[in-house]
C-alpha positions in Angstrom: 0.0 0.0 0.0 2.8 2.4 0.9 4.6 1.6 -2.4 1.4 2.3 -4.4 1.1 5.7 -2.7 4.8 6.5 -3.4 4.3 5.6 -7.1 1.2 7.8 -7.3 3.0 10.8 -5.7 6.0 10.3 -8.1 3.7 10.2 -11.1 1.6 13.2 -10.1 4.6 15.3 -9.3 6.3 14.4 -12.5 9.5 13.4 -10.7 12.1 11.3 -12.5 12.8 7.8 -11.3 16.3 6.5 -11.0 19.6 8.1 -10.0 19.3 11.2 -12.1 20.5 14.5 -10.6 17.2 16.3 -10.0 18.7 19.1 -7.9 20.5 21.0 -10.6 21.0 24.8 -10.3 19.8 26.4 -13.5 21.0 23.4 -15.4 24.6 24.0 -14.5 27.1 21.2 -14.1 29.3 20.8 -10.9 32.3 22.5 -12.4 30.2 25.4 -13.6 28.7 25.8 -10.1 32.2 25.9 -8.7 33.3 28.7 -11.0 30.1 30.6 -10.2 30.7 30.2 -6.5 34.4 31.4 -6.9 33.3 34.4 -8.9 30.7 35.3 -6.3 33.2 35.0 -3.5 35.7 37.2 -5.4 33.0 39.8 -6.0 32.0 39.9 -2.3 35.7 40.1 -1.2 36.5 42.9 -3.7 33.4 44.9 -2.7 34.2 44.5 1.0 37.8 45.6 0.5 36.7 48.6 -1.5 34.2 49.5 1.2 36.9 49.3 3.9 39.3 51.5 1.8 36.6 54.1 1.2 35.9 54.2 5.0 39.6 54.6 5.7 39.8 51.4 7.8 42.4 49.9 5.5 45.1 51.6 3.6 46.2 50.0 0.3 49.9 49.0 0.2 50.7 51.2 -2.8 
């Protein structure tokens, strides 16, 4: 009975069966997500550094 309910929910929700990767982020592969995460980190770090320089909390070494 539980198996029938599980099958019905899977069919109604349109979920794929099997080991397919259903949790993809905008259809990106793992290496593309890594590059996106690295670019986001660099953007946040650069904006934070620029904010600290503008507030005078950090002086650039040049």
